[in-house]
C-alpha positions in Angstrom: 117.2 -31.9 -11.3 116.5 -32.9 -7.8 113.1 -33.0 -6.6 112.4 -32.1 -2.7 110.5 -34.3 -0.8 108.4 -31.7 2.5 108.9 -33.5 5.7 105.7 -34.3 7.1 104.4 -31.9 9.8 104.3 -33.9 13.8 100.7 -34.6 13.9 99.7 -35.0 10.5 97.2 -37.7 9.8 96.5 -38.2 13.8 94.7 -36.5 16.4 98.2 -35.3 17.8 98.4 -31.7 19.3 100.7 -29.5 16.7 102.9 -27.5 19.0 104.2 -23.9 18.1 107.4 -25.3 16.6 108.7 -21.5 17.4 108.6 -22.8 21.4 111.7 -24.5 22.2 113.8 -24.5 25.5 117.1 -23.0 24.7 120.0 -25.1 23.1 122.6 -25.6 26.4 119.8 -26.9 28.9 120.1 -30.7 29.3 116.1 -31.6 28.6 114.3 -35.0 30.2 111.2 -36.5 30.1 110.6 -39.2 32.4 108.0 -41.2 31.2 107.0 -44.7 32.7 103.6 -46.9 33.6 101.2 -45.0 36.1 102.2 -45.2 39.7 105.8 -46.9 39.0 107.3 -43.8 40.7 108.2 -41.1 38.0 107.4 -38.0 40.2 109.9 -39.5 43.5 112.4 -40.9 40.5 112.2 -36.6 39.0 112.2 -35.1 42.1 115.4 -37.1 43.7 117.0 -36.6 39.8 116.3 -32.9 40.1 118.1 -33.1 44.3 120.9 -35.0 42.6 121.8 -32.8 39.4 121.3 -29.8 41.9 123.8 -31.1 44.5 126.1 -31.6 41.3 125.6 -27.9 41.0 123.4 -27.4 38.3 120.4 -25.3 38.1 117.6 -27.1 37.9 114.0 -27.1 36.9 111.2 -29.3 37.3 108.0 -29.3 35.1 105.2 -31.8 36.2 102.8 -32.5 33.6 99.9 -34.3 35.3 96.3 -32.7 36.4 97.0 -34.1 40.5 100.2 -31.5 40.4 102.0 -33.7 42.8 104.8 -34.0 40.9 107.3 -31.9 43.1 105.7 -31.8 46.5 108.8 -33.4 47.8 110.8 -30.9 46.5 108.9 -27.5 47.5 107.4 -29.9 50.9 103.8 -28.8 49.9 101.4 -28.7 46.7 101.9 -25.6 44.7 99.3 -23.6 42.5 99.8 -25.2 39.1 100.1 -22.5 35.6 96.7 -23.6 34.1 95.1 -22.1 37.7 97.0 -19.2 37.6 96.7 -18.3 33.9 92.6 -18.6 34.9 92.6 -16.4 37.4 94.1 -13.6 35.2 92.0 -14.4 32.5 95.0 -15.9 30.3 96.3 -12.6 30.0 100.0 -14.0 31.2 101.5 -10.6 31.0 100.1 -10.1 34.0 101.6 -12.5 36.4 105.0 -12.5 37.9 107.6 -15.8 38.3 106.6 -15.8 41.8 103.3 -16.3 40.9 103.8 -20.1 39.2 107.3 -20.9 40.2 108.6 -22.4 43.4 111.9 -23.0 44.6 112.5 -26.6 46.1 115.0 -28.3 48.1 118.4 -27.1 47.4 117.6 -24.5 45.1 115.6 -26.7 42.2 112.6 -24.7 41.0 109.5 -26.1 40.6 106.4 -25.9 38.1 103.1 -27.6 38.1 101.2 -27.2 35.1 98.0 -29.1 35.9 95.8 -29.5 33.5 92.1 -29.3 32.0 89.0 -30.5 33.8 88.3 -34.5 33.2 87.2 -34.8 29.9 87.3 -31.1 28.4 90.8 -30.8 27.2 94.0 -31.9 26.2 97.1 -32.0 28.6 99.5 -31.0 25.2 97.9 -27.5 25.5 99.2 -26.9 29.2 102.6 -28.4 28.4 102.9 -25.7 25.4 101.2 -23.1 27.7 103.8 -23.7 30.2 107.0 -23.5 28.0 105.7 -20.5 26.8 105.2 -19.0 29.7 108.4 -19.6 31.1 110.1 -18.4 28.0 107.9 -14.6 28.2 109.8 -14.4 31.6 113.1 -15.4 30.3 113.3 -18.1 33.1 114.9 -20.8 30.7 118.1 -18.5 29.7 119.9 -19.7 33.0 119.1 -22.9 33.4 121.1 -26.1 33.2 118.8 -29.2 33.7 114.9 -29.2 33.0 113.1 -32.5 33.9 109.4 -32.9 32.6 107.8 -35.5 34.8 104.9 -36.9 32.6 101.7 -38.4 33.7 101.4 -42.1 33.0 101.9 -44.4 30.5 99.9 -41.8 28.1 101.7 -41.6 24.4 99.1 -40.0 23.0 100.0 -36.4 20.9 99.0 -34.8 23.8 101.3 -36.5 26.9 103.7 -37.1 24.2 104.4 -33.4 23.9 107.1 -32.7 26.1 109.0 -35.1 24.0 109.0 -32.5 21.5 111.0 -30.3 24.2 113.6 -33.1 25.2 116.9 -34.4 24.4 116.4 -37.2 26.3 113.5 -39.7 27.4 114.0 -41.8 30.8 111.5 -44.7 31.2 110.9 -45.6 34.8 110.0 -49.1 35.0 109.7 -52.4 37.3 111.0 -55.9 36.8 107.0 -56.8 35.9 105.1 -57.6 32.7 102.8 -54.5 33.0 105.4 -52.5 33.7 107.7 -53.4 30.8 104.5 -53.2 28.1 104.2 -50.1 28.7 107.7 -49.1 28.2 107.5 -50.8 24.8 104.4 -48.8 24.3 106.7 -45.6 25.0 109.3 -46.9 23.3 107.3 -46.8 20.0 106.4 -42.6 20.9 109.8 -41.4 21.2 110.6 -43.5 17.5 107.6 -41.6 16.2 109.1 -38.4 17.9 112.6 -38.7 16.8 111.8 -38.3 13.0 110.9 -34.9 13.6 112.1 -33.8 16.9 115.9 -33.9 18.8 114.5 -36.7 21.2 116.3 -39.7 21.8 115.8 -42.5 24.3 118.3 -42.1 26.8 117.8 -45.4 28.9 115.9 -47.0 31.6 115.6 -46.7 35.2 114.7 -50.0 36.9 112.6 -49.2 40.1 110.7 -50.9 43.0 112.5 -54.0 42.2 115.1 -56.4 43.3 115.8 -58.2 40.4 116.1 -57.0 36.8 116.0 -60.3 34.5 112.6 -59.5 33.1 113.9 -55.8 32.2 117.2 -57.5 31.1 115.6 -59.8 28.9 113.5 -56.7 27.3 116.8 -54.7 27.2 118.9 -57.2 25.2 115.7 -57.9 22.2 115.3 -54.2 22.3 118.4 -52.3 22.4 118.1 -50.4 25.3 120.0 -49.8 28.5 119.5 -49.8 32.2 121.0 -46.7 33.2 120.0 -46.9 37.0 118.8 -49.3 39.5 116.5 -48.7 42.8 115.9 -51.6 45.0 112.2 -51.6 46.9 114.1 -49.6 49.6 111.2 -48.5 52.2 113.5 -45.1 52.8 112.1 -44.3 49.6 108.9 -44.7 50.4 108.8 -43.2 53.7 110.3 -40.1 52.0 107.2 -39.8 50.4 105.2 -39.7 53.7 107.8 -37.6 54.9 107.5 -35.1 51.9 111.1 -34.7 51.4 113.5 -35.7 49.0 115.8 -39.0 49.7 118.8 -36.8 50.4 116.7 -35.1 53.2 116.2 -38.3 55.2 118.7 -39.6 57.9 121.6 -40.7 56.2 121.5 -44.7 56.8 123.7 -47.1 54.7 120.4 -47.6 52.4 119.4 -44.2 52.1 123.2 -43.0 50.9 123.1 -46.4 48.5 120.0 -44.5 46.9 121.5 -41.3 47.2 124.7 -42.6 45.3 122.9 -44.2 42.8 120.6 -41.1 42.1 123.9 -38.7 41.9 125.5 -41.4 39.4 122.2 -41.5 37.2 122.8 -37.7 37.2 126.4 -37.8 36.4 125.8 -40.2 33.5 123.3 -37.9 32.1 125.2 -35.1 32.0 128.6 -37.0 30.8 128.0 -40.3 29.5 124.9 -40.8 27.9 124.7 -42.2 24.6 121.5 -42.0 22.6 119.7 -45.7 21.9 117.8 -46.6 19.2 115.3 -48.8 20.4 112.9 -51.2 18.4 109.5 -51.7 19.9 108.3 -55.0 19.8 105.0 -56.2 19.1 102.5 -57.1 21.8 102.2 -60.2 20.8 106.2 -60.7 21.0 106.7 -58.9 24.6 104.0 -61.9 25.6 106.3 -64.5 24.0 109.7 -62.8 25.4 108.6 -62.2 29.0 108.1 -64.7 32.0 109.8 -68.0 33.4 110.7 -70.7 30.9 
């Protein structure tokens, strides 16, 4: 006689948001969740990566998961209304909405959605993410999409803001070559490892951002089994593109700009063709403290 072991539900024994298991993004789309320390450049990375996928001929949807709703403005050149605001206007009767009420076309056909969030201190971002995916499915807006990118708030890895990991194939972690960014990355690796027990999400790799050197990132990668997928140096053209409210692909094609564009195109191609799931092993806090820095 064999015994049956029941797999624990995600969130059991914690205060995580439990998502409806029937609300999933269709098989076939490549779903990427972008995480990293607050202010590290996740939205810039996400938007330029979305643009790169579109340049490769893919149908792309970017979902901003931040109450600030500023993930997609370099793609759309404006701040678009959020899903949560639009739903409130119709008293959460989603059947009254049309796709163009909450989804907006950006650069090179990239479709953009800002989930928004509850007022500060009043609710959970995980609920909003779930409602956004549900709304997109109700309107059949995910069926012809090749790539979905979730741009996720800060380095928060509570059950709510870890919710996009429940839909993703891969997570990319954006980091700089410094202790605080790598410390945050280690926490995100822990979150991915926890979600991978019950979901398909796997660690895709690291994006080194705003950093001339990568020696500290390299140390951490070697110790934990991670891999750097792209390296974006501290190039002023990237900062200026944000100020111009556009992607790097819309900037004057100087030598620096072309180099950054090619790096984003290379990252997009690798995510489509050459990405290998990583089994990252996070360190204890003290181990990171001892590992990083100069001898």
